[in-house]
N, C-alpha and C positions, 0 to 999 in steps of 0.2 A: 485576800482582800476585798477581790472580786465579790469572790463565793459571798461572804457575810454582808456586802450589801444586796446582793442577790437576793439570798433569804430571805435579810429582812424587809426587805420593800416587801416582798411578795407576802411576810405577814401582815403587813402596814393593810393591803389591798384584801387580804382576804378579814380583817376584822370588819372592813367597812361590808362586808356582808351577809354573816355568816353571827347569829345571836347562841349563845350559850349559857347553857341552867344547869344548875346542877342536880335539876327533876325531870330533864328532858325525858321523855318515855322513848325509846330506839325505836318502837313498835307504832308509834301513832304515825299519823297520816299528813300532817301537819309542821311547820316550825313558825310558833308563835312570837310577838316582837319583842325582840329585847326593846327594855326598859331602860339600857345606858346606853345612847346615843349619842355621838362625834360628832359636833360640830366643826371645830378646828383643832391643829394642832401644829407646835413647832420642836419636834424632839430631834433635828439633825443639828448636831453641835460641831464646831469647831472644835482643837484641843484645850484651850483655854478652859478655867471656871468658868460654869457660867448658869443660869435659869432660864427654861423655857417652860411648857406646859400644855396643858389638851384646855377646852369649854367642852364640857358635854350637857344634853339634856339627861337626866335621871329625878328620880324622887330620891327624897331627903335620905339622908343616915349612908353613901354614899361614901366606901373606903378606897384608896389606892396602898399599891405594893409593888418595888423594884426588884425584880431577878437578882440584880446584883449591888455588890456596896458599896459600890463608887458614883451610885446615882437612889436621889431622895427624892422620893414624892409626899405633898400635904396636899390634902383636898382643901380649898377656901371656896362655900358657895358651891357655883358652879362651874367651876377650875381646879384642876390640879397642875401644883406649880412641882417643875421636875428639876433636882438642878443634881448638875453631874460636876464633880473633881476634876480638878486638871489631869491629863492626859502625856504625861511626858516622854511614854512611850513613842513607838514611829508608827507601833502598828494602831489600826482603827479596834474598835469593841464596840459590843452592842449589848444591850441589855430587854428585858419586857417589861414594860410597863401593863399591868391589872388592875382595871375599874371595876370594881363591886359594887352588887345593888341587889342586895336579898340574896336570890336566887342565882340573878343575870350577872356577869361579867362580861367586857371586853379588851381585849389585849392588843397594845400598841410597841411599834418598835421604837427601843432610843438606840440613835447612832451616833458613837462622836469618834473624829476623825484622828488619827497619829499627830505629835508631834512634828514642828517643822522648824527648821534651825539651818539656818547658811550665813556665815562670815562673810561681810562686805566691804572689808578693807584689803591693804596690800597685804602681800605676805613679805614681801620688803622690804623695812620703814627705816631711812638714818633718823638720827633727833642729834641737837647741839647738844654742848657736854653740860651746859645746865639744868638746874635741878625742872623734870621736865613729866606733865601732866598728858600720859599718852593713849588719846582716844580709838577704840578696837570696836568699830560699829557693827554692830550685826541683825537679823530682824530674824522673830521667833513667833510661834503658834505652840505653847503647850511646853515648848522645851524648858529645860532645867540647867542652861549650861556652867561650866565654874572654868576658870582661869588660874593658871598656877603659872609660875616659874620652868623652868625646863632644867632636870634632875641634872645635877652636875656645875649649875653657874654659881661664881662666886656668894657668898653671903656680902650683901651692903648696895646691890647693885638695885637691885628693887625695893621701894621701902612698903610699899603697899598696894594692893589692888582691889576698886568697888566694881559691883553690877549696878550701870544707872536704869535697868531694864532695857534700854535700846543698846547700850555701848557697856562695855569695861571697859575702866582706865584704870589704868598704872601709871602710878604713881616714883618717877627713876628719877633716883640718886642724880645729885653731879658728879662727873667725871674728874678726877682730879689727879687723875696717873699719867695723864702726860702723853699718854697713847691714846688711840683707838680702840673701841671693844664693844664685843657682839656678842650677844645673849638669845635667846629665844624663849621666847612665852606662848605656853598650850594652851590651848582654849579646847576643852572637852565636851562632847557631849553624847550620853551614853558610850557607843563604840567609835563614834568620829571623832576626830579629831583635827584641828588645821594650827599650824606651827606657826609662829610671825618671828621674822628675824628681824631683831633691832639692831641697829648699829648706832654706837654715838662717839661721835666727834667733831673734830673742829680746824680747819685749815691750819694749826700752829701744833696742832697733834702729830700734823705730817711735815713741816718745813726741819729745815736743820739735820733731818737725820738723815742716815744714808742708805740707797736702796738698790733693787737689781732688776733690771729691764733681762728675760731670760725669755727663751723660745727655742724652735729647732729652724736654723738656716737650711733653706732648701737649695740655696745654690752649693751647697754640701752633698746633695742628695746626689748618686749615680746607682746604675745596676748592680753596680760593686758592693755598697755600704750595706752591712749585713748589721747593722743594730743601732735602735732611733737614738743612741748615748750619743753616736758618732757626727751627727749634726745640732747636739746641744751647744746655745753658745750665749754667753752672759758680758751684759754691761756692766758695770756697777758705777755711782756716781750718790750724789746731793741734792736734794730738794732745796733750793731756795727758792724766796718769797720773791713775784714781780710785784702783784698787785693782789687786792681779796678776789681777785676772782681767777687769777691765774699766777701759775709757779713755772721754774724750770727745772730741766735736771741736767746739771755738770756734772756728763760723763766722766768719770778719773781716767787721766794719764791719754787725753785727748781732748783736741779742740770745741766738737761738739757738743752744743746744747741742744736738748729738747725742750720745747715751749709748750707745757700742758693748761688747758683750762683746769676751772677746778669748781666743784657746783656744791658749796656750801648745804643745797638744799636733798643730796642724796648722795655727798661724800662721792663724788666719782673724776678722776681724772681723763682729760679727753685732747686728741692728739689729731690734726687735720695731716691733708697729703700737702706739699709745697712748704716746709715749712723746713728753711732755711737754716741745718745744723753747723753748719762753719763754712769760714772763707779762707783760704790759705796761698797765699801767693806762689803764684807757677809760673816761670818763665816771665811773659811778656803780659800773662794776665793771671788768673783765681782760679783753683781748684773748689769747686762750690759740692756742699753736702746735702743732698734736700732730701724728705721726705715721701714716701710713698705708701699707698694703703690697696691691699689687694683681694682681694678673695682668692684663696690657696686651690680650688678648683681652677680659675682661673689662668694664674700664674703654671699649674704643671700642663695645662692644655694647651698657653703658648710655645710651654719647651717642646711638648710633644708634636708641635707644627713646626717647629724651630728644626727638629731633628729630624722630620721627613723633608723638607724642603731641602737640607743639606746632603741628602741621599738622595734628591733625585737632581740637585745638581752636579755630586759626584756623578750621577750615571749618565750624566749631558741630558736630561729631561728639563733642562732647565739652563739659561745661557747665563754667559758670567755678566751680560750687562744686567740683567734681570735681578739675579743674584745679587751684586752689588747695591742693585736699586732698594730691596728687601732687607738688606743689611746695613745701609747706609742711611734711608730713609724712611720705610715701613716700620720697621723695627723698634726705632728710636721713637717714633710715633705712637707707638701702642703703649710703647714703656711710659710714655708722654701722658698720656690720657690718667693714666693714677696716680700723678703726681700732680692733683688740682687739693687748693685751699675745699672743694667742694664734695670731699670725701673725709670722712672721719671717724673715728673709733671712740668707744669709753670705755675706760676698767672703774667698776665700782667695789670699792675697798668696802673690806670686809675684818677683822682679827678670829685670830683663835688662841686663846692660852694654850688649849692642847699640842698644836701644832706649833706654835712660837711663833707666829706669822701674823703680819698683817698683808693682806696683798688683794689683787684684784687681777681678772682677767681682761685685758683689751678684746672687745667686739663691736661687733655692727651697731652705729650709735644709733639707727633706726633712721637716719636724714639724709640717706645716701640713695633712694630709690629715684629720684626728680631728675638728679645728673644720669646717673644708669642710666636711663629710657632716654635718652637724650641719644646715645654711643649706636648712631643706626651704624658706623662701619666696626665694630665691634660685633654688630649683631649680623652680619650679613657675611661674618666671616665665621659661623655658630655660635658664640658665646651668648649664652644665657642670661644678657642683661636685666633683666624683671626678677631674674632669682640670687642678683650679688649680694654677698655675704660678707661684710668685711671683717675677714678673722686674719691677715698678715699683715705685717705692718714691713715697709723696703727701704730699705735707703741705697740712694743715685748718687754716683759723681757726672759733674759737668764739667767743664774748660768755658770759664769763661775769660772772653779774647776782645779787648774794647766791647763793641755791643754783640758782638755774636754768641749763643752759647751753642753749644755744642754735649750733647749725652756721649758719654763715655763709657760706662758700664754700670750695671745694680750693684753694689755692695757686699747687702745683705738681702735677702727675705726672709724674714722672721716670722714665721706660723707659731700661733697657740701662744702670743706673747703676754707674759705675766710680771706684772709689776710687783714689787714685794720686797718688805722692811723685815726682818729676825727681829723681835722682840726682846731686850734686854734679859727674860726671864728664859727664854731660849737653849742659852749656852749655845754648844756649837752642835744643839741636833739640826739635822734640816729641814726644812719646814717642808709639808706636803703639798705638793701644788701638782696642777690636773692632770688625769693621768690621758694623754694622749689618745688613747684608744678610744674613748669617752666622746672625745670630739672629730672621731673619723680620722684622725692623722695617725693611726698605726704604721708602725711602717710598710706593713704590705700593702697598706690601701696607698699610701703615697708611690709607692716602686710602681703599681699597677697602672699610676693615672702617667707618666711619661712613656710605659711600654710601647 
């Protein structure tokens, strides 16, 4: 592209100094003045179809021609009106305008830049179950993008699409299936495509359905673990509506109830640390089960540190008193940092008819940085608090006796927590859940962190 522009600019410069004549004598000792004199010109165009031109001085009877079909020239009095068609290609292009009068002529370069297109909307969008006109904004110069429903999308979801010049509008039919549904819209401009994933649903599509909370329990991880499936843990239950913005996930066969926020704008469930799941009488007190939110790497680094301290204690390098202080005070304090309502995770729900599942992966909510940056004690221990990534759900046991709350143990440390529901059409098919390797949770990676 630069080469084309440089050649054309040289042509423009040369046009101002060289006079051309059909009858020039190569052996003459002078160059006579060209009768076609350029006063001003506007011959650099963006990719849109438009007009420019040239003002010139010349005797009557001047003509103009262009070397390429995409540009036209018309002489009007002392001007040449140049029209260019739309350039939908990404590459720039050039042509030569020749203004001629009798035996004299002048050449000028016409330059037109390539088309530009950028989709400026979101790649993942949630809409409610009503009839919806979804606007997908873009910017363009010269480009001729088109929109279509992705291949394999069930008919009847998208009624029609239209191009508004600065946005595509997809007219989406009401969702009356009783389940969330997800489909793709594809915007194509030449070889470049933008895929927009749209999920249509509302809270009522989730309530009353059987759901599973599944992941890999790091409490089961040992150097002897041979397969990641040995860590797989699943809880089943039912979603029950609490308010318009919250639900509870009542765990089957257990008194535990997980409290979940719900955002109708994103169709995302959220959870926090310090959520009281159950309170069971125990002796003169109560056994409490409470949520925590972890970064998987933080948890495994802590386990590695615990193992090292135990080895040092066994070798006599750490006294019994210091070891007991660590076990009874320091360690519960570290665990409690992650049982905070200021830590949260969210799972944006999507549906796949092909896999027969509605699912979301609980991951960092994006609201944890401020709290973690305040954990100076963790930072002093070597934890990279500024890189905290909430990707692991913990459940702790506490004993409440009177006003005294005592940390007992972690019950569950669930990494890659997936929240999913089998669609009625799935039958007995197993859902395609996230691959652990893609999330950095392959067995070899996990074991390497605790060595």
